[in-house]
N, C-alpha and C positions, 0 to 999 in steps of 0.2 A: 787336436789341442791348438788353440790360437795364441795369440800373443798375450792375450789376458791370463790364460791358463799357465802359460810359461812363466810370466812375471810373478803370477801368484806362487808358484812352485818355488823360484829363485827367492823371492821375499820370505816363504816359510822357512827355506833352508838357512838363509841368512839370519832370521830373528832366533832358530834353533840354536845355530852355531855361537850367536853372540849371547844367547843366554847361557849356554854351557860354559862359555869360557868365564863370564861372570860368576856364576856358580862355583867353578874351581877356583878362583881367586878368593871369592869370600869363603869358602871352605878351608882353603890354606891360611886365610888370615885367623880364622878361628882356631884351627890347630894351633897356630904359633902363638896366640892369645893363651890358650888352654895350657899349652907346655911351658909358657912364662909364668903363668899364676901356680902351676904346681911346683915349679923350680924356686919361686918366690916363697911359697908356703913350707917347703922343705928348709929353706933358708932361713926365715923367720924362726921355725920352730926348733931349729938347731941353735939358733943364737940365743934363745930364750933358755932352753935346757936340752943339752945333748942326750942325757940320760931318759928324759921324759918322751924324747923323740925316738930314741931306739925302741923303748918299752911301747909306744903307740905303734911303731910300724910293726912291731913283732904281733902285737895283738890285731892289728888289722891283717896281716898276713894269716893269722889263725882263723879269722873270721872268713876271709876270703877263700882259704883252704876248705873250710867247712862248707861254705857256698859250693865250692867246686865238687865236691863230695856229694852233696844233697843233689846237684844236677846231674851228675853222670852214673849215679848208683841207681840199681833197679828200685823203682818206685814202689812203696808198700801201699796197700789198700788204702783208699780214702785220698784225701789231698794233704797238701802240706800245710802245716800251722805255725804260728808263732815265729820262734827264731829260724827255723828251718826255712820258712818262706822268705824272711827276711835276708837270710844269709844267701839264699838262692838269688834274689833280685840284686843283692851287693855285688856278687860275682858276676851276674850277667851285666850289670853296669859297668864294672872295672874292666871286664873283657871288650864289651863294645868301645870303651873309651881307649883302650889300648889298641885297639885294631883301627880307631879312627886315627889316632895319632901315627900309628905306624904306615898307613897309607898316605895322608896328607902331610905330615910334617918331614916327611923325607924328600919333598921338592920345596920345602922351605929355606929361605936363606937365612934364617935366623940361627941356624945350627952352626 
């Protein structure tokens, strides 16, 4: 390994390190923005109508619970259709969003 090989290895290492740092900062900013938007939506809906906000949260909770049940139960023959597929996709999206916020908002200074 000559000087060129060493320089190329160091350059690759530095570009990968800088790329990872930039990606971590961007993901942290995205997590903070997402958390802020969710908090703003909750505030805005509560200021319009607290009763509808609680009713909507209850309906969303039932929908996500149905999605979790569809996801973790023993699958029936055939594929999921209609509401079951929609509930499963909604639960999966909510679970992935919660995991994303858990991992990246913890290091955010916005809390």
